[in-house]
VOGU-3710 file (C-alpha; in Angstrom, 3 decimals, decimal comma):
1> xxxxxxxxxx> -0,002/0,004/0,034  1,298/3,470/-0,890  1,659/5,651/2,157  0,090/9,090/1,969  2,288/11,706/3,522  1,468/15,055/4,996  -0,806/14,158/7,874  0,145/15,209/11,356  2,025/12,317/12,853  1,767/10,225/9,723
11> xxxxxxxxxx> 5,405/9,142/9,553  5,644/8,741/13,321  2,812/6,163/13,462  4,171/4,200/10,545  7,624/4,244/12,270  5,780/2,866/15,347  4,254/0,098/13,196  7,683/-0,747/11,705  9,308/-0,911/15,204  6,465/-3,145/16,403
21> xxxxxxxxxx> 6,876/-5,463/13,446  10,642/-5,645/13,960  10,199/-6,520/17,661  7,632/-9,224/16,919  9,306/-10,801/13,866  8,995/-14,306/15,290  6,461/-15,643/12,770  3,430/-14,445/10,835  2,221/-10,972/11,709  -0,377/-11,005/14,473
31> xxxxxxxxxx> -3,366/-8,720/14,402  -2,930/-5,478/16,332  -6,188/-6,232/18,066  -5,893/-8,534/21,103  -9,263/-10,349/20,882  -8,716/-11,163/17,212  -5,273/-12,499/17,805  -6,046/-14,709/20,755  -3,150/-13,312/22,731  -3,096/-14,758/26,259
41> xxxxxxxxxx> -2,730/-12,063/28,763  -0,880/-13,200/31,845  0,722/-11,500/34,851  4,115/-12,645/33,615  3,587/-11,232/30,119  2,404/-7,964/31,676  5,421/-7,711/33,967  7,842/-8,477/31,136  6,238/-5,853/28,903  6,304/-3,212/31,675
51> xxxxxxxxxx> 9,968/-3,916/32,421  10,873/-3,730/28,749  9,057/-0,368/28,454  10,975/0,942/31,464  14,276/-0,283/30,130  13,902/0,412/26,424  11,508/3,398/26,283  12,509/5,070/29,510  8,963/5,073/30,849  8,433/5,105/34,608
61> xxxxxxxxxx> 6,855/1,959/35,977  3,421/3,547/36,864  3,065/4,969/33,369  4,214/1,736/31,667  1,595/-0,183/33,747  -1,091/2,377/32,697  -0,180/1,968/29,078  -0,280/-1,849/29,242  -3,530/-2,036/31,212  -5,323/0,565/29,079
71> xxxxxxxxxx> -4,252/-1,225/25,868  -5,478/-4,515/27,222  -8,796/-3,064/28,304  -9,245/-1,464/24,838  -8,162/-4,702/23,105  -5,074/-3,222/21,414  -1,900/-5,265/21,478  0,134/-3,685/24,311  3,421/-3,842/22,344  1,932/-1,656/19,593
81> xxxxxxxxxx> 0,338/0,600/22,244  3,786/1,241/23,705  5,030/2,250/20,277  2,023/4,543/19,689  2,749/6,310/22,995  6,407/6,419/22,179  5,779/8,228/18,847  3,457/10,741/20,587  0,563/10,591/18,141  -2,998/10,380/19,397
91> xxxxxxxxxx> -6,336/12,039/19,800  -5,271/15,508/20,919  -8,572/17,306/21,368  -10,427/15,793/24,304  -13,975/16,871/24,969  -14,554/18,130/28,442  -17,653/16,868/30,241  -19,210/19,392/32,589  -19,230/16,886/35,473  -15,701/15,726/35,030
101> xxxxxxxxxx> -14,040/16,032/38,392  -11,377/13,751/39,690  -11,157/13,186/43,421  -8,263/11,375/44,991  -8,884/9,711/48,333  -6,516/10,385/51,167  -4,975/13,412/52,868  -4,194/16,555/50,838  -0,721/16,795/49,314  0,468/19,305/51,905
111> xxxxxxxxxx> -0,287/16,807/54,733  1,251/13,818/53,132  4,980/13,158/53,047  4,651/10,886/49,975  4,086/12,426/46,548  1,075/11,239/44,652  1,928/9,152/41,653  -1,517/9,045/40,019  -1,199/10,094/36,401  -3,149/13,148/35,347
121> xxxxxxxxxx> -6,666/12,151/34,232  -6,218/13,664/30,736  -3,239/11,347/30,118  -5,354/8,240/30,568  -8,261/9,786/28,705  -6,062/10,638/25,713  -4,582/7,132/25,698  -7,956/5,444/25,979  -9,433/7,617/23,239  -6,480/7,003/20,948
131> xxxxxxxxxx> -6,343/3,261/21,517  -10,101/2,917/21,130  -10,209/5,030/17,915  -7,287/3,108/16,393  -8,842/-0,238/17,370  -12,073/0,883/15,604  -10,134/1,567/12,419  -8,293/-1,723/12,679  -11,628/-3,577/12,968  -12,961/-1,831/9,820
141> xxxxxxxxxx> -9,856/-2,017/7,716  -8,273/-4,841/5,755  -4,678/-3,944/6,736  -2,912/-2,144/9,599  -1,658/0,358/7,057  -5,183/1,234/5,942  -6,262/1,553/9,574  -3,360/3,901/10,367  -4,206/5,974/7,207  -7,756/6,412/8,508
151> xxxxxxxxxx> -6,587/7,115/12,084  -4,095/9,884/11,188  -6,525/11,413/8,662  -8,890/12,334/11,437  -8,911/16,021/12,283  -8,333/15,649/15,993  -5,393/13,212/15,668  -1,928/14,578/15,649  1,289/14,851/17,575  0,528/15,396/21,239
161> xx> 1,923/14,312/24,565  0,642/11,481/26,636
//
């Protein structure tokens, strides 16, 4: 398939796909959707993936676990989800709900000696929206390349931070 250039993040997402393919070159290409590929999710696989993301991508453990768990919940292969986060392309414009308020249980920061490590809520929302949107394109497309084309062509998808 010929790659269409010019979209925000276009080359970055295809580079993520290429890195994912290179890392999983042990046989025929699996689907990027977990349920379709029959990938068995196990605590050991989760731990190995998180450790690899810490070591190779420089992610802190809590964020790597969030990426893995969110990808699993959204049925996107976690290895590709890590690459998508690495390239920094996703759904950038998040809609705000009027009732969106996050409360964290426990004492206020100024009373606690331990810093809070909970990721900002927009980080998880951006990840979840991006993974869900990409998975939808993967389900509707014949190839991962076609799905990525459709994903990056959306007006609210571009280079943004997770």
